[in-house]
N, C-alpha and C positions, 0 to 999 in steps of 0.2 A: 214635691212640697215646696211652697214659697216659705222663706223664713224671713223673720224680722232682720236678722244680720244681713241677708241678701239684699233686701230693700234699702237699709242703711247705707249700703256700700254702692247703690246702683245709682243714686242721684235722680232716681225717676219719682215723679208726683205718686203718691199712694194710689190714687184712682186710676192710674194708668199701669201701676205695678201689678194690681190685684184684677183679675178677671173672675166673673161668676163661675163656681165649680172648682177653683183653686183650693187645694188642702194648704191650710197655714198652721205655722207651729205655734206651741203655747207662748212663746215670747211675743208673738204677734197679737194674739188675743190680749195678753197682760197689757201691751201697748195699747190697744183699743179701750181697754177698761181704764187704764190710768191716765191716758191723755185725754182722751174725748170721754166726758162722763157717758154712761149708759143711760139710755131713755127706758131701755128694758133689759132684764138680765136674769137668766134662770139657769138651770143646770147644763142646758143643752142649746142655748141661744143667747146671743148678745146683739143688741142693737144700739149703735153708737152715735153720740154728736148731735149736732143740730140737724133739723130736716133738710134734706136735699131738695125736694119738690113734694108735690101732690099727686097721688095717682089719679087714675081715671074716676075714681069714687070720691075724690076730695080729701082723701086720707093722706096725712103726712109719711113721708118715706125716709129711711135711714139705711147707712150700711150695716149689712147684717153678716155675721158668722153663726154658724150652726154645727152643733156636734152631730155628725152622721157616722153611726157604728163607733168606733175608736177614733176618728179624726175630726178636726175641726175644719170647716169648709167656709170659704168665702162665699155667699149665697148671693150677694149683688145688693142693690137698692132695692128695699122692699118696705111695704106698709108696716106701720108699727103694730106689733103683737097685742099690745095692749095701748089704752089711752096713756099719753104721756104725763108726768107728775104735774100737778096745778101748783106752781111754785107759790101763788098767793096763798092756796089753802095750807099747803105746808108752812108757810110762815104764820098764818093766821094760828094754826094749833100750837106751834112752838110759842108763840107770843102769849097764847093763853096759859100755857104752863110755866112761863117765865116773863110775867108782865112788868116786872122791875129791870128788864134787859133790854139793850138793843139787839135785836137778833139778826145775825147774819147767816146767810147759806152759801156754801162752797159749792160753785157751779162751774166745773172745768176749771179754767185758769182765774177765775174771778170769784169775789166775794161780794154778794150783794144783800141787799135790804130792801123792804118794801113797805109801803104804806105810812104810817106815822112815823115809824123808825128812818125811812127814807128822808123825810122832810127834816127831821132832827139831825141826821147824821150829814146831810148836806150842808145844813147850817154850821155844824160843828168843824167840818175841814173846808168851808169856804168853795163849795162846788155846787153845780146845778144838778138837779135830779130830772130824770124823765119820766116817761110814764109807759106802762105796759096795759094792754087791755085784757080783762078777765070778765067774762060773761057780759061783756059790752058796757064795763064800767072801767074808766081810766084810773089806774092805781099807781101813785108815784113809786119809782124804782131807782136805785142807784148802785152801781157796783165800782170795785176797785180792783185791779191785778191782786192774786192771792200772794205773791212774792212780796208785795208792799203792805201786806196786812198789819204787821206790827206798828210800823208808822201811823197808820190810820187808828188802831186800837188804843194806841198811847193818847191821842187826841182825845178820844172818848173817855178814857180813863181819867186823864187829867181835867177833865170837866166834870168830872163826878159821877159818870154813868157806868153801870154794868154792862158786859158784853157777853152774849151766849153765841157760841161758833156751832153751826151744824154742818155736818158733812156725810157722805156715804159710809156706812159702817158695813164692813164685809169682813166675814170670817176666812173665806177663801175665794180667791177672785173669780174663778170659774165653776164655783159650785152651789152658789146661793142666791136667792134673789135680793134685789137692792133693799136696804131699809136706811132711812135718813134719821139721824138723832143728834142731839147736842152733845158735843164731845168736850166742850170746855166752856165754864163760865168764869169769868174774869172780872176782878175790879181792883181798883188802885192798890188794894193791900196785897194782891197775890200775883200780880202780872209777872209772867215768866217770858224771857227773852230767849 
């Protein structure tokens, strides 16, 4: 069995440390889920991070760990078990629920916002926004490192805006499917550092 502790001590890149068929410990599964946000997760499968490539059928592929019997096994780079979440749709649904907030989604090590919120946020922090293409339409998008979120949230709050933060919500890292939800709504009166 390959363990997270062995990998940490090896100095080897993870893609070279793990080979398809390797049994992995729960600490390694927790690392996958905690550091690289899962694109798919169920009781017996975790697919993580950004896509590696496209397979022969044009589907995006991801590093995959599956529970086989009682063991977690790294099964390699495989096509996604389900369609990856559309961040624009997630943002749009959250914005409909919280129209008076700038809605941010936590995505891995980043906090990002889209559409009109991205344009507003870029203006508040003096940055340029980029775009992402969703259904053939270019949508404004901007992200900042999660570790610096409070610095940027303060700028939003000082300008009089409310902020809604959306994260993955999991009861047990390896036993439930991913659900994204607003975890905190903040305005200038209730900001907590």
